[in-house]
N, C-alpha and C positions, 0 to 999 in steps of 0.2 A: 339181221335176224332173217331166217327163212324157214320154210317148212320142209324142204327136201333139196338135195344137191341139184344144180342146174343140169339141163339136158336129160333128165329122167322122165319117164312117163308118169303123169300124176297118179298118186296112189288113191285108194278109197278115202272118203272124207274122214272116217274114223276106223282104224284098223281093229277089227274084232276077230278073235279066233273062232273059226267054225267048229261045229261039234266034232269031236274026235281028233282035232289037231292039237298042236302044242298049246300049253296054257298061256295066258296073257303074261307079259313081262312084269317084273317087279317095279314098284314106283321109281321114277327117274330122279326124284329129289328126296332127301331125308324127311321123315314124317314130322320132325320138329322144326324144319326150316321155316323161318318166319321173316319176311322182308317188309312187313308193315311198318310204316313210318319212313321208308326209304323210297322216295318218289322217283328217283332216277332209275331208268331201265336202259341198259345199253342196247343200241340198235346197229347191227352189222349191215350197213347200207349196200355194200357190194353184194353180199349174199342175198339180200332182199331183192335188189333190182335184177339179179340173175335168176331168181326163183320162178318156179311154175306158177305160184300164186300171183305174182305180179304180172306175169304174161297172160294168164287165163281169166283172172277175176274181173268182174265189173266194178264200177265205183262203189256201189252199195256193198258188194261182197267183200271188197278189200277193206272198206271202212269197218265192217263188222269183225273181220279177222283181226285187225289191229286192236280194236276195242277189247276183244277176248284176250289178246296177249297182255294188254295193260291190266285187265281185271285179274288175270291169273297171277301176275307178278305180286299182287297183294293178298293172294289166297294162302291158306295153310293146309298142306305143304305148298311152299312157294313154287310157282310155275305150273300149277294144276288147276283143273276146273271140275265142278261136280257134273256127273253124267245124268243131268236132268233137263229135259227139253224146255220146260217153262223157265227154269233158272237161266239156261243158256240164252234163251230169247231175250230175257231181261238184261243180262250182262252185256250182250252184244249190242243192245240198243235197237235191235230190229223189231221187237215187239211182235205184232201180228204178222209181219212180213218175214218172220224167221224161217218158215218152211222154204221160201223161195231162195234164201241165201245160205241155208244151213250147209249144204254140201261143200261149197268153196270156203265158207267161214271156218269150218273145222278141218280144212285141208292139212294133213300131216299130223293131226292129233292121234294119240294112241291110248286105248283103254287098258289100264294096268290092274294088277291083282287087288288093289285097295278100292276098286270101283270108281276111280277118278280118271280123268283124261289128262294126259301129259303131252306136251310138244317137245320133241327131242332138242331142238335148238334153243328154245326158251329155257328148258331144264338145264342145259349147259351153262347159260348165262346166270341162272338163278343159283346153281351150285357154286359158281365162282363168287357171286355176291355174298352168299351165305357164309362161305369160308372166311371172306374178308371181315364180315360182321363178327364172327366168332373170335377172330384174331384181335380185333379191336377191343372186344369185351375182355379177353384174356389180358391184354396189356393194361387196361384200366384196373382189373382186379389185382394184378401184380403190383401196380402202383399204390393203390389205396389199401390193400390187404396183403402186405408182403409176407406175413407170418403164417398165412393159411396154406395148408398143403393142397397142391393143385394136381389135377389129372393131366392126361396126355393132351387134352384140348386147351390146357391153360386155365380152365375154370376150377373153382373149389370142388374138392371131392365131397360126395355126399357122406355125411356122418363124420367128417374130419374134425378132430378135436382142435379147438383153438388154443393157442398158447396161454398159460396161466397169467393172470394179471398180477404183476409184482405188488406185494403188500409192504407198506412202509413199516419197518421194525420199530418197536418202542424202546428196545434196549440200546445200549451204547454201541457204537460202531460206525462204519462208513455210511450205511443206509440211514441210520438215525441222524447222523451229521448232515447228510444231504437233505433229509426231511426238515430239519431245523433251519437249514439255510434257505430252503424254499419258503417255509412259513415266514421267516424274517423278511424275505423279499416281498411276499404278498402283503404283510402288514405295513411295510415301509411304503409300498405302492399305494395302499389305501390312505395312509396318513398324508402322503405327498399330494394325493388328489384332493383331500380335504383342505390342506394348507393352500393349495392353488386356488380353490374356490374362495377361501377366506381372503387371499390377497387380491383376487379380482374384485371383491366387494359386492354390495347389493345396492339397489336403488332405494330411495326414500319412499316409504309407504304414503299414499295420498291422504291417509287418516292419521299420520304421525303426529304425536303430541309429546312435548318434553315431559319426562317423568318428574316427580317432586324434587329429586336431587338436582336435575338440570334447571328447573325453575328457580330453585334456591340459588344456584350459581349466578343466574342472570340477575336476581335481586341484589346479590352482593355487589354487582357492578352498577347498580342504580338503574337497571333496565326493567321494562314491563314485560314479563315473560310471554304473555299471550300475543301481544303486538309483534314482538320479535319472532315468535313462532310462526305467525302468518307470513311474514316476509321470508323467513328461512325456508318454509315449506314451499311457497310459490316459486322461489328462486330455483331450488334444487329439482323440483319436478319439471321445470322447463329446460334444464341443462341436458343436452342430448348425449348419447354415446357413453364412452367409458368415463368421461368427466363427471357424469351424473351418478357414478357408483362409488361408494365409500365403504371401507371395511370397519369403520368405527364412527357411527353417526353422533355418538355422545361427544367425542373429541372434536368432531366438525362443528357441533353446536357451541362448544366452549370457545373455539377459535373465532367463530362468527360473533359471539357476544363480545369478545375482547376487541375485535375490529370495530364494532359499533361504538363501544365505549371510547376507543381511541379516536374515533371520528369526531367526537365532541357534539354530535347532533342529538344525543339522547335516543329515545325509541324510534324517532322518525328518520334517523341518519341512514343513508343508503350505503350498504356494504360495497366495498370496491369490487369491480368486475375482475374475474381472473386474468383477463388480458391486461387490465390496468396494473394489477399486481405484478405481472411478468415484466411490464415496461418499467415499473419502479425498481424492480430488482436489477434489471439491466443497467439503469441509470446509476444506481448505487455502486454496481460493479465497475462501471466505467470510471466513475468518480474516484473509487478506491484505487484503481490502477493508475491514476494520474494522467489519463489520456485527455 
């Protein structure tokens, strides 16, 4: 970045047209150019190091000049500054020392017809970045809104009609068939989700009690329902993970009561541990295979 080509005499700090001369130039960047949110600003190091600003400025003057470039990058229009001395003093970071650094800090800036200051080299970089941002927005719009009519810049035209949303027909025909097929898929998906939740099962509630039918089943086996229920509840609440979930706790209760009755110990009989049951099944399988 630079303020003027190398080997030229330094121009006035801010070029203003004297009375009776040519009018000030048009703004050097579009009025709607906005690079806010784009923190990266390209810096042409060769042009900068060969510039008059680098050769003639002091450290404070150069610091304020670079600060104004950075602030102008985030202004709207991009690459411009307001023509206001107090605002420029604030943006440059010079504060009360602005008067002493103003001439060199504004080296190369031009006052345009919109009343704002523009730096030709900074405006060149800002125009390039603004075109790239517009192209990126156009690509995103074509991707996410492919049916919208777009202007020359690739953005949606103002007042462009959106394509009508297709309405599912209620009569017989391909559309109705597709609608019925989609409805069937949705209902099947819902029922499948419910069935999967049922198959996964649920854990036993800490306050679970056998209902009268389950108590009666325990009594028919000669068991005392409340005592069995306490062992049943304590056991299954302590079982971790998926083993502690059942899809039918009534059936689990009946199997538990049958095992207690088969154990011959009455209400105090300890039900076999699931690992013990697995070991017994393996032994029976081995014995049946004749190994």
